BAROBA-201446 format. One record per residue (C-alpha): z, x, y; residue number from 0; residue in three letters. Coordinates in steps of 0.5 Angstrom, whole numbers, m for minus. Example, Ala and Ser with C-alpha at 12.3 -4.5 7.8 and 13.67 -1.06 7.14 Angstrom:
2
[node [16,25,m9],0,'ALA']
[node [14,27,m2],1,'SER']
! end
This chain:
161
[node [m2,m101,59],0,'MET']
[node [m3,m94,56],1,'GLY']
[node [m8,m90,54],2,'LEU']
[node [m7,m87,47],3,'GLN']
[node [m10,m80,46],4,'MET']
[node [m12,m76,39],5,'GLY']
[node [m5,m74,35],6,'ALA']
[node [m2,m68,38],7,'GLY']
[node [m4,m69,45],8,'THR']
[node [1,m71,49],9,'GLN']
[node [1,m72,57],10,'THR']
[node [7,m67,61],11,'ARG']
[node [7,m67,69],12,'GLY']
[node [0,m69,70],13,'GLY']
[node [m3,m64,65],14,'SER']
[node [m5,m64,58],15,'ARG']
[node [m4,m59,53],16,'PHE']
[node [m5,m59,45],17,'ARG']
[node [0,m58,41],18,'ARG']
[node [m3,m53,35],19,'ARG']
[node [2,m52,30],20,'PHE']
[node [1,m45,26],21,'TYR']
[node [3,m44,19],22,'THR']
[node [4,m37,17],23,'PRO']
[node [m1,m33,12],24,'MET']
[node [2,m33,5],25,'SER']
[node [m3,m28,2],26,'GLU']
[node [m3,m20,3],27,'ILE']
[node [m10,m17,4],28,'ASN']
[node [m10,m11,m2],29,'VAL']
[node [m17,m8,1],30,'THR']
[node [m14,m3,5],31,'PRO']
[node [m8,m1,m1],32,'LEU']
[node [m14,m1,m5],33,'VAL']
[node [m18,4,m1],34,'ASP']
[node [m12,9,0],35,'VAL']
[node [m11,9,m7],36,'MET']
[node [m18,10,m9],37,'LEU']
[node [m18,16,m3],38,'VAL']
[node [m12,19,m7],39,'LEU']
[node [m15,18,m14],40,'LEU']
[node [m21,22,m12],41,'ILE']
[node [m17,28,m8],42,'ILE']
[node [m12,28,m14],43,'PHE']
[node [m19,29,m19],44,'MET']
[node [m21,34,m15],45,'VAL']
[node [m15,38,m14],46,'ALA']
[node [m12,38,m22],47,'ALA']
[node [m17,42,m24],48,'PRO']
[node [m15,48,m19],49,'LEU']
[node [m7,47,m21],50,'MET']
[node [m8,51,m27],51,'ASN']
[node [m7,58,m29],52,'VAL']
[node [m13,61,m28],53,'GLY']
[node [m13,66,m34],54,'VAL']
[node [m15,64,m40],55,'PRO']
[node [m10,66,m45],56,'VAL']
[node [m11,62,m52],57,'ASP']
[node [m3,61,m53],58,'LEU']
[node [1,60,m60],59,'PRO']
[node [3,53,m62],60,'LYS']
[node [10,51,m62],61,'THR']
[node [14,44,m63],62,'SER']
[node [19,46,m57],63,'ALA']
[node [21,41,m51],64,'ASP']
[node [17,43,m45],65,'PRO']
[node [22,45,m39],66,'ILE']
[node [23,40,m34],67,'GLN']
[node [24,44,m26],68,'GLY']
[node [22,42,m19],69,'GLN']
[node [20,48,m16],70,'ASP']
[node [13,51,m19],71,'GLU']
[node [14,57,m22],72,'PRO']
[node [11,65,m23],73,'LEU']
[node [7,66,m29],74,'VAL']
[node [5,72,m31],75,'VAL']
[node [0,72,m37],76,'SER']
[node [m2,78,m42],77,'VAL']
[node [m9,77,m44],78,'LYS']
[node [m11,79,m51],79,'ALA']
[node [m13,86,m50],80,'LYS']
[node [m6,87,m46],81,'GLY']
[node [m9,86,m39],82,'GLU']
[node [m3,84,m35],83,'VAL']
[node [m4,78,m29],84,'PHE']
[node [1,75,m24],85,'LEU']
[node [m2,68,m22],86,'GLY']
[node [m10,70,m22],87,'ASP']
[node [m9,77,m20],88,'THR']
[node [m10,83,m25],89,'GLU']
[node [m4,88,m24],90,'TYR']
[node [m1,94,m27],91,'SER']
[node [6,94,m30],92,'VAL']
[node [8,99,m24],93,'ASP']
[node [5,95,m19],94,'ASP']
[node [8,88,m22],95,'LEU']
[node [14,91,m22],96,'ILE']
[node [13,92,m14],97,'THR']
[node [11,86,m13],98,'LYS']
[node [16,82,m17],99,'LEU']
[node [21,86,m13],100,'LYS']
[node [18,83,m6],101,'ALA']
[node [18,76,m10],102,'VAL']
[node [25,77,m12],103,'GLN']
[node [28,79,m5],104,'ALA']
[node [25,73,m2],105,'GLU']
[node [27,68,m7],106,'LYS']
[node [32,70,m11],107,'PRO']
[node [33,64,m15],108,'ASP']
[node [25,64,m17],109,'GLN']
[node [23,62,m24],110,'ARG']
[node [18,65,m28],111,'ILE']
[node [15,64,m35],112,'PHE']
[node [11,69,m39],113,'VAL']
[node [4,66,m42],114,'ARG']
[node [3,72,m48],115,'GLY']
[node [m4,71,m52],116,'ASP']
[node [m2,70,m59],117,'LYS']
[node [m7,76,m61],118,'ALA']
[node [m3,81,m57],119,'VAL']
[node [1,86,m59],120,'ASP']
[node [9,84,m59],121,'TYR']
[node [11,90,m56],122,'GLY']
[node [6,90,m50],123,'ARG']
[node [9,82,m48],124,'VAL']
[node [16,87,m49],125,'MET']
[node [14,92,m44],126,'GLU']
[node [12,86,m39],127,'VAL']
[node [19,83,m41],128,'LEU']
[node [22,89,m39],129,'GLY']
[node [18,90,m32],130,'ALA']
[node [21,83,m31],131,'LEU']
[node [28,85,m32],132,'ARG']
[node [27,92,m28],133,'ALA']
[node [24,87,m22],134,'ALA']
[node [31,83,m22],135,'GLY']
[node [29,77,m26],136,'PHE']
[node [34,76,m31],137,'THR']
[node [31,70,m34],138,'LYS']
[node [24,69,m36],139,'ALA']
[node [21,63,m40],140,'GLY']
[node [15,64,m45],141,'LEU']
[node [10,59,m45],142,'VAL']
[node [7,56,m52],143,'GLY']
[node [1,51,m53],144,'ASP']
[node [4,44,m56],145,'MET']
[node [3,43,m63],146,'ALA']
[node [1,37,m64],147,'PRO']
[node [m1,37,m71],148,'ASP']
[node [6,40,m73],149,'LYS']
[node [12,34,m74],150,'PRO']
[node [18,36,m69],151,'ALA']
[node [24,40,m72],152,'PRO']
[node [29,37,m77],153,'ALA']
[node [34,32,m72],154,'GLY']
[node [29,32,m67],155,'LYS']
[node [27,24,m66],156,'THR']
[node [22,26,m59],157,'GLY']
[node [28,25,m54],158,'GLY']
[node [33,30,m52],159,'LYS']
[node [40,30,m56],160,'ASN']
! end
């Protein structure tokens, strides 16, 4: 003689308890992931235009491969009328040498690029390159604009050889 209770109910030591079987949830809650990704997207959309060098220069077209590197290089820009900028700040060539010597003393392996307007006199670009050499920078990269309408040079297939 016994009383049969509902399934999952047992009697132990005079007390009753109900067994519950928990199954792990097999779904991933992606809402927090989507929220974080949208915030990052907005941050990068706002920050991306600010990462460009602020001096507008009409660069000559080139079909050379871009240089890859880990650190942010210094950029010296020479505008069409011969003005020289380091980043967004205009300098005379003498002041540029002084500023770059300070940078060279602090970070001797700093990369430096020269952006010259295609209408600038070649002698002015050479003068700036001479100033870079006088400041201690023996290697300077020249920056050009990618030419989408020109084919790659013979022997190049778009990848690295």
